[in-house]
N, CA, C, O and CB atoms as a CASP TS submission, in Angstrom:
PFRMAT TS
TARGET T0000
AUTHOR 0000-0000-0000
METHOD Language model
MODEL 1
PARENT N/A
ATOM      1  N   UNK     1     124.256 -52.451  33.651  1.00  0.00           N
ATOM      2  CA  UNK     1     123.621 -51.191  33.366  1.00  0.00           C
ATOM      3  C   UNK     1     124.078 -50.723  31.999  1.00  0.00           C
ATOM      4  O   UNK     1     125.174 -51.053  31.547  1.00  0.00           O
ATOM      5  CB  UNK     1     123.940 -50.146  34.451  1.00  0.00           C
ATOM      6  N   UNK     2     123.246 -49.972  31.367  1.00  0.00           N
ATOM      7  CA  UNK     2     123.620 -49.421  30.083  1.00  0.00           C
ATOM      8  C   UNK     2     122.679 -49.871  29.004  1.00  0.00           C
ATOM      9  O   UNK     2     121.601 -50.400  29.278  1.00  0.00           O
ATOM     10  CB  UNK     2     125.024 -49.804  29.734  1.00  0.00           C
ATOM     11  N   UNK     3     123.086 -49.662  27.783  1.00  0.00           N
ATOM     12  CA  UNK     3     122.246 -50.048  26.660  1.00  0.00           C
ATOM     13  C   UNK     3     121.853 -48.839  25.858  1.00  0.00           C
ATOM     14  O   UNK     3     121.989 -47.709  26.326  1.00  0.00           O
ATOM     15  CB  UNK     3     121.008 -50.786  27.136  1.00  0.00           C
ATOM     16  N   UNK     4     121.377 -49.054  24.675  1.00  0.00           N
ATOM     17  CA  UNK     4     120.998 -47.973  23.780  1.00  0.00           C
ATOM     18  C   UNK     4     119.694 -47.339  24.233  1.00  0.00           C
ATOM     19  O   UNK     4     118.712 -48.033  24.492  1.00  0.00           O
ATOM     20  CB  UNK     4     120.871 -48.483  22.346  1.00  0.00           C
ATOM     21  N   UNK     5     119.693 -46.030  24.327  1.00  0.00           N
ATOM     22  CA  UNK     5     118.498 -45.297  24.717  1.00  0.00           C
ATOM     23  C   UNK     5     117.844 -44.629  23.516  1.00  0.00           C
ATOM     24  O   UNK     5     116.812 -43.975  23.669  1.00  0.00           O
ATOM     25  CB  UNK     5     118.837 -44.257  25.774  1.00  0.00           C
ATOM     26  N   UNK     6     118.420 -44.777  22.320  1.00  0.00           N
ATOM     27  CA  UNK     6     117.924 -44.073  21.141  1.00  0.00           C
ATOM     28  C   UNK     6     116.462 -44.386  20.852  1.00  0.00           C
ATOM     29  O   UNK     6     115.742 -43.518  20.358  1.00  0.00           O
ATOM     30  CB  UNK     6     118.767 -44.426  19.937  1.00  0.00           C
ATOM     31  N   UNK     7     116.005 -45.594  21.143  1.00  0.00           N
ATOM     32  CA  UNK     7     114.648 -45.984  20.816  1.00  0.00           C
ATOM     33  C   UNK     7     113.607 -45.450  21.789  1.00  0.00           C
ATOM     34  O   UNK     7     112.412 -45.574  21.521  1.00  0.00           O
ATOM     35  CB  UNK     7     114.559 -47.463  20.764  1.00  0.00           C
ATOM     36  N   UNK     8     114.019 -44.856  22.916  1.00  0.00           N
ATOM     37  CA  UNK     8     113.036 -44.361  23.880  1.00  0.00           C
ATOM     38  C   UNK     8     113.113 -42.859  24.085  1.00  0.00           C
ATOM     39  O   UNK     8     112.272 -42.297  24.787  1.00  0.00           O
ATOM     40  CB  UNK     8     113.219 -45.053  25.199  1.00  0.00           C
ATOM     41  N   UNK     9     114.086 -42.200  23.502  1.00  0.00           N
ATOM     42  CA  UNK     9     114.159 -40.739  23.638  1.00  0.00           C
ATOM     43  C   UNK     9     112.909 -40.116  23.027  1.00  0.00           C
ATOM     44  O   UNK     9     112.432 -40.552  21.980  1.00  0.00           O
ATOM     45  CB  UNK     9     115.446 -40.172  22.955  1.00  0.00           C
ATOM     46  N   UNK    10     112.388 -39.091  23.697  1.00  0.00           N
ATOM     47  CA  UNK    10     111.179 -38.450  23.218  1.00  0.00           C
ATOM     48  C   UNK    10     109.915 -39.079  23.774  1.00  0.00           C
ATOM     49  O   UNK    10     108.811 -38.613  23.489  1.00  0.00           O
ATOM     50  CB  UNK    10     111.143 -38.490  21.730  1.00  0.00           C
ATOM     51  N   UNK    11     110.066 -40.135  24.566  1.00  0.00           N
ATOM     52  CA  UNK    11     108.932 -40.806  25.195  1.00  0.00           C
ATOM     53  C   UNK    11     108.957 -40.469  26.681  1.00  0.00           C
ATOM     54  O   UNK    11     109.996 -40.579  27.333  1.00  0.00           O
ATOM     55  CB  UNK    11     108.980 -42.361  24.962  1.00  0.00           C
ATOM     56  N   UNK    12     107.810 -40.057  27.211  1.00  0.00           N
ATOM     57  CA  UNK    12     107.739 -39.675  28.621  1.00  0.00           C
ATOM     58  C   UNK    12     106.593 -40.414  29.291  1.00  0.00           C
ATOM     59  O   UNK    12     105.592 -40.733  28.649  1.00  0.00           O
ATOM     60  CB  UNK    12     107.562 -38.143  28.774  1.00  0.00           C
ATOM     61  N   UNK    13     106.738 -40.687  30.585  1.00  0.00           N
ATOM     62  CA  UNK    13     105.703 -41.368  31.339  1.00  0.00           C
ATOM     63  C   UNK    13     106.181 -42.721  31.800  1.00  0.00           C
ATOM     64  O   UNK    13     107.349 -42.884  32.152  1.00  0.00           O
ATOM     65  CB  UNK    13     104.444 -41.511  30.513  1.00  0.00           C
ATOM     66  N   UNK    14     105.293 -43.693  31.801  1.00  0.00           N
ATOM     67  CA  UNK    14     105.660 -45.054  32.174  1.00  0.00           C
ATOM     68  C   UNK    14     105.220 -45.982  31.050  1.00  0.00           C
ATOM     69  O   UNK    14     104.055 -45.990  30.651  1.00  0.00           O
ATOM     70  CB  UNK    14     105.013 -45.469  33.541  1.00  0.00           C
ATOM     71  N   UNK    15     106.159 -46.754  30.554  1.00  0.00           N
ATOM     72  CA  UNK    15     105.896 -47.663  29.441  1.00  0.00           C
ATOM     73  C   UNK    15     106.589 -48.983  29.734  1.00  0.00           C
ATOM     74  O   UNK    15     107.583 -49.019  30.459  1.00  0.00           O
ATOM     75  CB  UNK    15     106.385 -47.060  28.082  1.00  0.00           C
ATOM     76  N   UNK    16     106.073 -50.061  29.178  1.00  0.00           N
ATOM     77  CA  UNK    16     106.678 -51.369  29.445  1.00  0.00           C
ATOM     78  C   UNK    16     106.585 -52.296  28.245  1.00  0.00           C
ATOM     79  O   UNK    16     105.964 -53.355  28.334  1.00  0.00           O
ATOM     80  CB  UNK    16     106.010 -52.019  30.643  1.00  0.00           C
ATOM     81  N   UNK    17     107.199 -51.915  27.108  1.00  0.00           N
ATOM     82  CA  UNK    17     107.171 -52.812  25.950  1.00  0.00           C
ATOM     83  C   UNK    17     108.162 -53.959  26.102  1.00  0.00           C
ATOM     84  O   UNK    17     109.329 -53.735  26.424  1.00  0.00           O
ATOM     85  CB  UNK    17     107.473 -52.035  24.673  1.00  0.00           C
ATOM     86  N   UNK    18     107.715 -55.151  25.877  1.00  0.00           N
ATOM     87  CA  UNK    18     108.586 -56.341  25.832  1.00  0.00           C
ATOM     88  C   UNK    18     109.479 -56.508  27.056  1.00  0.00           C
ATOM     89  O   UNK    18     110.621 -56.952  26.937  1.00  0.00           O
ATOM     90  CB  UNK    18     109.451 -56.283  24.610  1.00  0.00           C
ATOM     91  N   UNK    19     108.972 -56.157  28.215  1.00  0.00           N
ATOM     92  CA  UNK    19     109.746 -56.359  29.432  1.00  0.00           C
ATOM     93  C   UNK    19     110.764 -55.284  29.725  1.00  0.00           C
ATOM     94  O   UNK    19     111.500 -55.392  30.707  1.00  0.00           O
ATOM     95  CB  UNK    19     110.433 -57.644  29.360  1.00  0.00           C
ATOM     96  N   UNK    20     110.833 -54.242  28.900  1.00  0.00           N
ATOM     97  CA  UNK    20     111.747 -53.125  29.132  1.00  0.00           C
ATOM     98  C   UNK    20     110.929 -51.968  29.684  1.00  0.00           C
ATOM     99  O   UNK    20     110.259 -51.269  28.923  1.00  0.00           O
ATOM    100  CB  UNK    20     112.505 -52.711  27.816  1.00  0.00           C
ATOM    101  N   UNK    21     110.970 -51.757  30.981  1.00  0.00           N
ATOM    102  CA  UNK    21     110.170 -50.730  31.626  1.00  0.00           C
ATOM    103  C   UNK    21     110.887 -49.395  31.590  1.00  0.00           C
ATOM    104  O   UNK    21     112.093 -49.319  31.824  1.00  0.00           O
ATOM    105  CB  UNK    21     109.851 -51.122  33.064  1.00  0.00           C
ATOM    106  N   UNK    22     110.144 -48.352  31.299  1.00  0.00           N
ATOM    107  CA  UNK    22     110.654 -46.987  31.240  1.00  0.00           C
ATOM    108  C   UNK    22     109.799 -46.122  32.139  1.00  0.00           C
ATOM    109  O   UNK    22     108.577 -46.093  31.997  1.00  0.00           O
ATOM    110  CB  UNK    22     110.662 -46.441  29.783  1.00  0.00           C
ATOM    111  N   UNK    23     110.431 -45.413  33.067  1.00  0.00           N
ATOM    112  CA  UNK    23     109.745 -44.454  33.922  1.00  0.00           C
ATOM    113  C   UNK    23     110.555 -43.171  33.819  1.00  0.00           C
ATOM    114  O   UNK    23     111.653 -43.076  34.368  1.00  0.00           O
ATOM    115  CB  UNK    23     109.613 -44.965  35.429  1.00  0.00           C
ATOM    116  N   UNK    24     110.007 -42.178  33.112  1.00  0.00           N
ATOM    117  CA  UNK    24     110.776 -40.951  32.938  1.00  0.00           C
ATOM    118  C   UNK    24     109.884 -39.741  32.757  1.00  0.00           C
ATOM    119  O   UNK    24     108.725 -39.840  32.355  1.00  0.00           O
ATOM    120  CB  UNK    24     111.701 -41.080  31.758  1.00  0.00           C
ATOM    121  N   UNK    25     110.462 -38.607  33.064  1.00  0.00           N
ATOM    122  CA  UNK    25     109.811 -37.328  32.836  1.00  0.00           C
ATOM    123  C   UNK    25     110.656 -36.474  31.917  1.00  0.00           C
ATOM    124  O   UNK    25     110.317 -35.326  31.630  1.00  0.00           O
ATOM    125  CB  UNK    25     109.554 -36.602  34.157  1.00  0.00           C
ATOM    126  N   UNK    26     111.756 -37.040  31.461  1.00  0.00           N
ATOM    127  CA  UNK    26     112.697 -36.317  30.620  1.00  0.00           C
ATOM    128  C   UNK    26     113.465 -37.319  29.762  1.00  0.00           C
ATOM    129  O   UNK    26     113.551 -38.503  30.088  1.00  0.00           O
ATOM    130  CB  UNK    26     113.668 -35.459  31.480  1.00  0.00           C
ATOM    131  N   UNK    27     114.020 -36.820  28.661  1.00  0.00           N
ATOM    132  CA  UNK    27     114.878 -37.670  27.828  1.00  0.00           C
ATOM    133  C   UNK    27     116.329 -37.555  28.277  1.00  0.00           C
ATOM    134  O   UNK    27     117.210 -38.195  27.702  1.00  0.00           O
ATOM    135  CB  UNK    27     114.748 -37.287  26.336  1.00  0.00           C
ATOM    136  N   UNK    28     116.580 -36.750  29.293  1.00  0.00           N
ATOM    137  CA  UNK    28     117.935 -36.553  29.814  1.00  0.00           C
ATOM    138  C   UNK    28     118.158 -37.390  31.062  1.00  0.00           C
ATOM    139  O   UNK    28     117.210 -37.717  31.777  1.00  0.00           O
ATOM    140  CB  UNK    28     118.188 -35.070  30.120  1.00  0.00           C
ATOM    141  N   UNK    29     119.412 -37.734  31.322  1.00  0.00           N
ATOM    142  CA  UNK    29     119.774 -38.448  32.536  1.00  0.00           C
ATOM    143  C   UNK    29     119.232 -39.865  32.608  1.00  0.00           C
ATOM    144  O   UNK    29     118.969 -40.372  33.698  1.00  0.00           O
ATOM    145  CB  UNK    29     119.300 -37.688  33.711  1.00  0.00           C
ATOM    146  N   UNK    30     119.061 -40.512  31.457  1.00  0.00           N
ATOM    147  CA  UNK    30     118.503 -41.865  31.448  1.00  0.00           C
ATOM    148  C   UNK    30     119.537 -42.897  31.893  1.00  0.00           C
ATOM    149  O   UNK    30     120.678 -42.898  31.433  1.00  0.00           O
ATOM    150  CB  UNK    30     117.983 -42.214  30.050  1.00  0.00           C
ATOM    151  N   UNK    31     119.112 -43.766  32.791  1.00  0.00           N
ATOM    152  CA  UNK    31     119.939 -44.871  33.276  1.00  0.00           C
ATOM    153  C   UNK    31     119.113 -46.139  33.143  1.00  0.00           C
ATOM    154  O   UNK    31     117.971 -46.193  33.600  1.00  0.00           O
ATOM    155  CB  UNK    31     120.411 -44.644  34.767  1.00  0.00           C
ATOM    156  N   UNK    32     119.690 -47.163  32.514  1.00  0.00           N
ATOM    157  CA  UNK    32     118.996 -48.437  32.348  1.00  0.00           C
ATOM    158  C   UNK    32     119.611 -49.473  33.275  1.00  0.00           C
ATOM    159  O   UNK    32     120.820 -49.703  33.248  1.00  0.00           O
ATOM    160  CB  UNK    32     119.058 -48.916  30.876  1.00  0.00           C
ATOM    161  N   UNK    33     118.778 -50.093  34.090  1.00  0.00           N
ATOM    162  CA  UNK    33     119.195 -51.178  34.972  1.00  0.00           C
ATOM    163  C   UNK    33     118.718 -52.487  34.351  1.00  0.00           C
ATOM    164  O   UNK    33     117.539 -52.633  34.029  1.00  0.00           O
ATOM    165  CB  UNK    33     118.623 -50.992  36.428  1.00  0.00           C
ATOM    166  N   UNK    34     119.623 -53.426  34.184  1.00  0.00           N
ATOM    167  CA  UNK    34     119.260 -54.744  33.688  1.00  0.00           C
ATOM    168  C   UNK    34     118.916 -55.618  34.881  1.00  0.00           C
ATOM    169  O   UNK    34     119.670 -55.670  35.853  1.00  0.00           O
ATOM    170  CB  UNK    34     120.410 -55.372  32.840  1.00  0.00           C
ATOM    171  N   UNK    35     117.794 -56.297  34.816  1.00  0.00           N
ATOM    172  CA  UNK    35     117.334 -57.143  35.917  1.00  0.00           C
ATOM    173  C   UNK    35     117.538 -58.594  35.501  1.00  0.00           C
ATOM    174  O   UNK    35     116.883 -59.091  34.585  1.00  0.00           O
ATOM    175  CB  UNK    35     115.826 -56.858  36.278  1.00  0.00           C
ATOM    176  N   UNK    36     118.454 -59.260  36.188  1.00  0.00           N
ATOM    177  CA  UNK    36     118.831 -60.628  35.838  1.00  0.00           C
ATOM    178  C   UNK    36     118.825 -61.487  37.089  1.00  0.00           C
ATOM    179  O   UNK    36     119.599 -61.198  38.001  1.00  0.00           O
ATOM    180  CB  UNK    36     120.221 -60.667  35.156  1.00  0.00           C
ATOM    181  N   UNK    37     118.029 -62.492  37.192  1.00  0.00           N
ATOM    182  CA  UNK    37     117.032 -62.921  36.215  1.00  0.00           C
ATOM    183  C   UNK    37     115.843 -61.956  36.215  1.00  0.00           C
ATOM    184  O   UNK    37     115.625 -61.244  37.196  1.00  0.00           O
ATOM    185  CB  UNK    37     116.559 -64.362  36.518  1.00  0.00           C
ATOM    186  N   UNK    38     115.079 -61.927  35.131  1.00  0.00           N
ATOM    187  CA  UNK    38     113.912 -61.052  35.068  1.00  0.00           C
ATOM    188  C   UNK    38     112.927 -61.371  36.192  1.00  0.00           C
ATOM    189  O   UNK    38     112.862 -62.499  36.682  1.00  0.00           O
ATOM    190  CB  UNK    38     113.219 -61.184  33.705  1.00  0.00           C
ATOM    191  N   UNK    39     112.177 -60.368  36.581  1.00  0.00           N
ATOM    192  CA  UNK    39     111.127 -60.583  37.585  1.00  0.00           C
ATOM    193  C   UNK    39     109.775 -60.331  36.920  1.00  0.00           C
ATOM    194  O   UNK    39     109.714 -59.930  35.758  1.00  0.00           O
ATOM    195  CB  UNK    39     111.326 -59.644  38.838  1.00  0.00           C
ATOM    196  N   UNK    40     108.716 -60.563  37.646  1.00  0.00           N
ATOM    197  CA  UNK    40     107.374 -60.423  37.097  1.00  0.00           C
ATOM    198  C   UNK    40     106.518 -59.579  38.013  1.00  0.00           C
ATOM    199  O   UNK    40     106.632 -59.657  39.236  1.00  0.00           O
ATOM    200  CB  UNK    40     106.729 -61.790  36.879  1.00  0.00           C
ATOM    201  N   UNK    41     105.655 -58.766  37.413  1.00  0.00           N
ATOM    202  CA  UNK    41     104.714 -57.968  38.181  1.00  0.00           C
ATOM    203  C   UNK    41     103.547 -58.858  38.605  1.00  0.00           C
ATOM    204  O   UNK    41     103.374 -59.969  38.104  1.00  0.00           O
ATOM    205  CB  UNK    41     104.215 -56.745  37.357  1.00  0.00           C
ATOM    206  N   UNK    42     102.767 -58.348  39.524  1.00  0.00           N
ATOM    207  CA  UNK    42     101.537 -59.042  39.907  1.00  0.00           C
ATOM    208  C   UNK    42     100.448 -58.684  38.896  1.00  0.00           C
ATOM    209  O   UNK    42     100.631 -57.788  38.072  1.00  0.00           O
ATOM    210  CB  UNK    42     101.099 -58.661  41.368  1.00  0.00           C
ATOM    211  N   UNK    43      99.335 -59.372  38.959  1.00  0.00           N
ATOM    212  CA  UNK    43      98.187 -59.092  38.094  1.00  0.00           C
ATOM    213  C   UNK    43      97.587 -57.755  38.526  1.00  0.00           C
ATOM    214  O   UNK    43      96.910 -57.677  39.551  1.00  0.00           O
ATOM    215  CB  UNK    43      97.113 -60.248  38.166  1.00  0.00           C
ATOM    216  N   UNK    44      97.834 -56.708  37.747  1.00  0.00           N
ATOM    217  CA  UNK    44      97.350 -55.365  38.067  1.00  0.00           C
ATOM    218  C   UNK    44      96.785 -54.706  36.811  1.00  0.00           C
ATOM    219  O   UNK    44      97.136 -55.091  35.696  1.00  0.00           O
ATOM    220  CB  UNK    44      98.485 -54.499  38.671  1.00  0.00           C
ATOM    221  N   UNK    45      95.908 -53.712  36.989  1.00  0.00           N
ATOM    222  CA  UNK    45      95.369 -53.005  35.819  1.00  0.00           C
ATOM    223  C   UNK    45      96.458 -52.376  34.955  1.00  0.00           C
ATOM    224  O   UNK    45      96.305 -52.304  33.736  1.00  0.00           O
ATOM    225  CB  UNK    45      94.402 -51.930  36.268  1.00  0.00           C
ATOM    226  N   UNK    46      97.551 -51.922  35.559  1.00  0.00           N
ATOM    227  CA  UNK    46      98.609 -51.247  34.810  1.00  0.00           C
ATOM    228  C   UNK    46      99.262 -52.157  33.775  1.00  0.00           C
ATOM    229  O   UNK    46      99.824 -51.672  32.794  1.00  0.00           O
ATOM    230  CB  UNK    46      99.660 -50.724  35.761  1.00  0.00           C
ATOM    231  N   UNK    47      99.195 -53.464  33.982  1.00  0.00           N
ATOM    232  CA  UNK    47      99.745 -54.415  33.008  1.00  0.00           C
ATOM    233  C   UNK    47      98.627 -55.263  32.408  1.00  0.00           C
ATOM    234  O   UNK    47      98.818 -56.435  32.086  1.00  0.00           O
ATOM    235  CB  UNK    47     100.810 -55.322  33.671  1.00  0.00           C
ATOM    236  N   UNK    48      97.443 -54.635  32.264  1.00  0.00           N
ATOM    237  CA  UNK    48      96.291 -55.284  31.638  1.00  0.00           C
ATOM    238  C   UNK    48      95.898 -56.581  32.343  1.00  0.00           C
ATOM    239  O   UNK    48      95.453 -57.533  31.702  1.00  0.00           O
ATOM    240  CB  UNK    48      96.589 -55.569  30.178  1.00  0.00           C
ATOM    241  N   UNK    49      96.064 -56.614  33.659  1.00  0.00           N
ATOM    242  CA  UNK    49      95.697 -57.756  34.494  1.00  0.00           C
ATOM    243  C   UNK    49      96.480 -59.016  34.155  1.00  0.00           C
ATOM    244  O   UNK    49      96.031 -60.123  34.455  1.00  0.00           O
ATOM    245  CB  UNK    49      94.228 -58.032  34.361  1.00  0.00           C
ATOM    246  N   UNK    50      97.628 -58.863  33.542  1.00  0.00           N
ATOM    247  CA  UNK    50      98.499 -60.001  33.275  1.00  0.00           C
ATOM    248  C   UNK    50      99.781 -59.829  34.084  1.00  0.00           C
ATOM    249  O   UNK    50     100.040 -58.753  34.624  1.00  0.00           O
ATOM    250  CB  UNK    50      98.810 -60.130  31.749  1.00  0.00           C
ATOM    251  N   UNK    51     100.552 -60.853  34.163  1.00  0.00           N
ATOM    252  CA  UNK    51     101.848 -60.748  34.816  1.00  0.00           C
ATOM    253  C   UNK    51     102.824 -60.184  33.806  1.00  0.00           C
ATOM    254  O   UNK    51     103.048 -60.778  32.752  1.00  0.00           O
ATOM    255  CB  UNK    51     102.333 -62.129  35.367  1.00  0.00           C
ATOM    256  N   UNK    52     103.406 -59.036  34.125  1.00  0.00           N
ATOM    257  CA  UNK    52     104.349 -58.411  33.208  1.00  0.00           C
ATOM    258  C   UNK    52     105.769 -58.805  33.540  1.00  0.00           C
ATOM    259  O   UNK    52     106.166 -58.812  34.705  1.00  0.00           O
ATOM    260  CB  UNK    52     104.206 -56.903  33.241  1.00  0.00           C
ATOM    261  N   UNK    53     106.530 -59.130  32.520  1.00  0.00           N
ATOM    262  CA  UNK    53     107.932 -59.470  32.695  1.00  0.00           C
ATOM    263  C   UNK    53     108.736 -58.176  32.779  1.00  0.00           C
ATOM    264  O   UNK    53     108.483 -57.237  32.024  1.00  0.00           O
ATOM    265  CB  UNK    53     108.443 -60.375  31.533  1.00  0.00           C
ATOM    266  N   UNK    54     109.699 -58.122  33.688  1.00  0.00           N
ATOM    267  CA  UNK    54     110.559 -56.955  33.834  1.00  0.00           C
ATOM    268  C   UNK    54     112.002 -57.407  33.628  1.00  0.00           C
ATOM    269  O   UNK    54     112.594 -58.042  34.500  1.00  0.00           O
ATOM    270  CB  UNK    54     110.368 -56.275  35.236  1.00  0.00           C
ATOM    271  N   UNK    55     112.568 -57.068  32.448  1.00  0.00           N
ATOM    272  CA  UNK    55     113.951 -57.415  32.120  1.00  0.00           C
ATOM    273  C   UNK    55     114.884 -56.236  32.352  1.00  0.00           C
ATOM    274  O   UNK    55     116.069 -56.416  32.634  1.00  0.00           O
ATOM    275  CB  UNK    55     114.054 -57.884  30.668  1.00  0.00           C
ATOM    276  N   UNK    56     114.342 -55.027  32.233  1.00  0.00           N
ATOM    277  CA  UNK    56     115.146 -53.832  32.481  1.00  0.00           C
ATOM    278  C   UNK    56     114.243 -52.703  32.930  1.00  0.00           C
ATOM    279  O   UNK    56     113.042 -52.693  32.659  1.00  0.00           O
ATOM    280  CB  UNK    56     115.942 -53.423  31.222  1.00  0.00           C
ATOM    281  N   UNK    57     114.846 -51.757  33.620  1.00  0.00           N
ATOM    282  CA  UNK    57     114.136 -50.587  34.109  1.00  0.00           C
ATOM    283  C   UNK    57     114.982 -49.376  33.758  1.00  0.00           C
ATOM    284  O   UNK    57     116.136 -49.277  34.174  1.00  0.00           O
ATOM    285  CB  UNK    57     113.860 -50.672  35.654  1.00  0.00           C
ATOM    286  N   UNK    58     114.407 -48.452  32.990  1.00  0.00           N
ATOM    287  CA  UNK    58     115.104 -47.224  32.622  1.00  0.00           C
ATOM    288  C   UNK    58     114.446 -46.067  33.351  1.00  0.00           C
ATOM    289  O   UNK    58     113.228 -45.900  33.307  1.00  0.00           O
ATOM    290  CB  UNK    58     115.086 -46.996  31.078  1.00  0.00           C
ATOM    291  N   UNK    59     115.258 -45.281  34.016  1.00  0.00           N
ATOM    292  CA  UNK    59     114.792 -44.141  34.805  1.00  0.00           C
ATOM    293  C   UNK    59     115.460 -42.868  34.307  1.00  0.00           C
ATOM    294  O   UNK    59     116.608 -42.904  33.865  1.00  0.00           O
ATOM    295  CB  UNK    59     115.083 -44.352  36.312  1.00  0.00           C
ATOM    296  N   UNK    60     114.754 -41.746  34.373  1.00  0.00           N
ATOM    297  CA  UNK    60     115.393 -40.455  34.126  1.00  0.00           C
ATOM    298  C   UNK    60     115.729 -39.879  35.497  1.00  0.00           C
ATOM    299  O   UNK    60     114.867 -39.762  36.368  1.00  0.00           O
ATOM    300  CB  UNK    60     114.461 -39.476  33.283  1.00  0.00           C
ATOM    301  N   UNK    61     116.991 -39.522  35.666  1.00  0.00           N
ATOM    302  CA  UNK    61     117.477 -39.087  36.973  1.00  0.00           C
ATOM    303  C   UNK    61     118.152 -37.726  36.881  1.00  0.00           C
ATOM    304  O   UNK    61     118.766 -37.398  35.865  1.00  0.00           O
ATOM    305  CB  UNK    61     118.446 -40.115  37.551  1.00  0.00           C
ATOM    306  N   UNK    62     118.038 -36.931  37.951  1.00  0.00           N
ATOM    307  CA  UNK    62     118.711 -35.633  38.008  1.00  0.00           C
ATOM    308  C   UNK    62     120.219 -35.811  38.109  1.00  0.00           C
ATOM    309  O   UNK    62     120.977 -34.987  37.598  1.00  0.00           O
ATOM    310  CB  UNK    62     118.195 -34.809  39.198  1.00  0.00           C
ATOM    311  N   UNK    63     120.661 -36.887  38.768  1.00  0.00           N
ATOM    312  CA  UNK    63     122.093 -37.133  38.950  1.00  0.00           C
ATOM    313  C   UNK    63     122.411 -38.582  38.590  1.00  0.00           C
ATOM    314  O   UNK    63     122.663 -39.398  39.476  1.00  0.00           O
ATOM    315  CB  UNK    63     122.529 -36.825  40.411  1.00  0.00           C
ATOM    316  N   UNK    64     122.401 -38.909  37.291  1.00  0.00           N
ATOM    317  CA  UNK    64     122.633 -40.301  36.909  1.00  0.00           C
ATOM    318  C   UNK    64     124.010 -40.811  37.322  1.00  0.00           C
ATOM    319  O   UNK    64     124.139 -41.970  37.715  1.00  0.00           O
ATOM    320  CB  UNK    64     122.469 -40.454  35.422  1.00  0.00           C
ATOM    321  N   UNK    65     125.035 -39.976  37.242  1.00  0.00           N
ATOM    322  CA  UNK    65     126.373 -40.420  37.635  1.00  0.00           C
ATOM    323  C   UNK    65     126.442 -40.733  39.130  1.00  0.00           C
ATOM    324  O   UNK    65     127.086 -41.701  39.534  1.00  0.00           O
ATOM    325  CB  UNK    65     127.411 -39.355  37.276  1.00  0.00           C
ATOM    326  N   UNK    66     125.779 -39.915  39.949  1.00  0.00           N
ATOM    327  CA  UNK    66     125.733 -40.172  41.391  1.00  0.00           C
ATOM    328  C   UNK    66     124.987 -41.454  41.708  1.00  0.00           C
ATOM    329  O   UNK    66     125.381 -42.197  42.607  1.00  0.00           O
ATOM    330  CB  UNK    66     125.079 -39.007  42.115  1.00  0.00           C
ATOM    331  N   UNK    67     123.909 -41.719  40.974  1.00  0.00           N
ATOM    332  CA  UNK    67     123.139 -42.950  41.160  1.00  0.00           C
ATOM    333  C   UNK    67     123.990 -44.169  40.827  1.00  0.00           C
ATOM    334  O   UNK    67     124.034 -45.132  41.591  1.00  0.00           O
ATOM    335  CB  UNK    67     121.870 -42.932  40.289  1.00  0.00           C
ATOM    336  N   UNK    68     124.664 -44.122  39.686  1.00  0.00           N
ATOM    337  CA  UNK    68     125.514 -45.238  39.272  1.00  0.00           C
ATOM    338  C   UNK    68     126.645 -45.439  40.280  1.00  0.00           C
ATOM    339  O   UNK    68     126.972 -46.578  40.615  1.00  0.00           O
ATOM    340  CB  UNK    68     126.089 -44.992  37.857  1.00  0.00           C
ATOM    341  N   UNK    69     127.244 -44.361  40.765  1.00  0.00           N
ATOM    342  CA  UNK    69     128.315 -44.464  41.755  1.00  0.00           C
ATOM    343  C   UNK    69     127.804 -45.103  43.042  1.00  0.00           C
ATOM    344  O   UNK    69     128.518 -45.888  43.666  1.00  0.00           O
ATOM    345  CB  UNK    69     128.907 -43.079  42.052  1.00  0.00           C
ATOM    346  N   UNK    70     126.579 -44.778  43.444  1.00  0.00           N
ATOM    347  CA  UNK    70     126.029 -45.349  44.677  1.00  0.00           C
ATOM    348  C   UNK    70     125.785 -46.855  44.561  1.00  0.00           C
ATOM    349  O   UNK    70     125.726 -47.550  45.576  1.00  0.00           O
ATOM    350  CB  UNK    70     124.728 -44.647  45.037  1.00  0.00           C
ATOM    351  N   UNK    71     125.645 -47.362  43.341  1.00  0.00           N
ATOM    352  CA  UNK    71     125.423 -48.789  43.142  1.00  0.00           C
ATOM    353  C   UNK    71     126.710 -49.597  43.094  1.00  0.00           C
ATOM    354  O   UNK    71     126.673 -50.827  43.124  1.00  0.00           O
ATOM    355  CB  UNK    71     124.656 -49.008  41.880  1.00  0.00           C
ATOM    356  N   UNK    72     127.837 -48.923  43.021  1.00  0.00           N
ATOM    357  CA  UNK    72     129.128 -49.615  42.941  1.00  0.00           C
ATOM    358  C   UNK    72     129.474 -50.237  44.292  1.00  0.00           C
ATOM    359  O   UNK    72     129.132 -49.679  45.334  1.00  0.00           O
ATOM    360  CB  UNK    72     130.249 -48.639  42.494  1.00  0.00           C
ATOM    361  N   UNK    73     130.137 -51.372  44.284  1.00  0.00           N
ATOM    362  CA  UNK    73     130.557 -52.004  45.536  1.00  0.00           C
ATOM    363  C   UNK    73     131.528 -51.094  46.291  1.00  0.00           C
ATOM    364  O   UNK    73     132.245 -50.306  45.675  1.00  0.00           O
ATOM    365  CB  UNK    73     131.211 -53.379  45.259  1.00  0.00           C
ATOM    366  N   UNK    74     131.553 -51.203  47.624  1.00  0.00           N
ATOM    367  CA  UNK    74     132.499 -50.402  48.410  1.00  0.00           C
ATOM    368  C   UNK    74     133.928 -50.600  47.877  1.00  0.00           C
ATOM    369  O   UNK    74     134.320 -51.709  47.514  1.00  0.00           O
ATOM    370  CB  UNK    74     132.422 -50.788  49.920  1.00  0.00           C
ATOM    371  N   UNK    75     134.674 -49.529  47.840  1.00  0.00           N
ATOM    372  CA  UNK    75     136.045 -49.583  47.343  1.00  0.00           C
ATOM    373  C   UNK    75     136.152 -49.284  45.864  1.00  0.00           C
ATOM    374  O   UNK    75     137.253 -49.043  45.369  1.00  0.00           O
ATOM    375  CB  UNK    75     136.635 -50.925  47.618  1.00  0.00           C
ATOM    376  N   UNK    76     135.033 -49.292  45.136  1.00  0.00           N
ATOM    377  CA  UNK    76     135.051 -48.972  43.697  1.00  0.00           C
ATOM    378  C   UNK    76     134.352 -47.666  43.411  1.00  0.00           C
ATOM    379  O   UNK    76     134.169 -47.302  42.250  1.00  0.00           O
ATOM    380  CB  UNK    76     134.397 -50.085  42.891  1.00  0.00           C
ATOM    381  N   UNK    77     133.959 -46.955  44.447  1.00  0.00           N
ATOM    382  CA  UNK    77     133.232 -45.684  44.272  1.00  0.00           C
ATOM    383  C   UNK    77     134.185 -44.555  44.039  1.00  0.00           C
ATOM    384  O   UNK    77     133.759 -43.412  43.870  1.00  0.00           O
ATOM    385  CB  UNK    77     132.361 -45.377  45.482  1.00  0.00           C
TER
END
């Protein structure tokens, strides 16, 4: 998790440039999840009827620290 968010601040909605998916309603509380190995979407209108590669997913969250803590293995929370 992590990564630079400077290039997506000020962008709202759902975007998927180069396999980096962004779903947000705010520039605050951004959390980026790295997906390894990358996965692929199905052929849908949202990805122009092509298979979209998903390497990361960035979400805007009300409680980003709580979300990150919930993803930690038991005993590390």
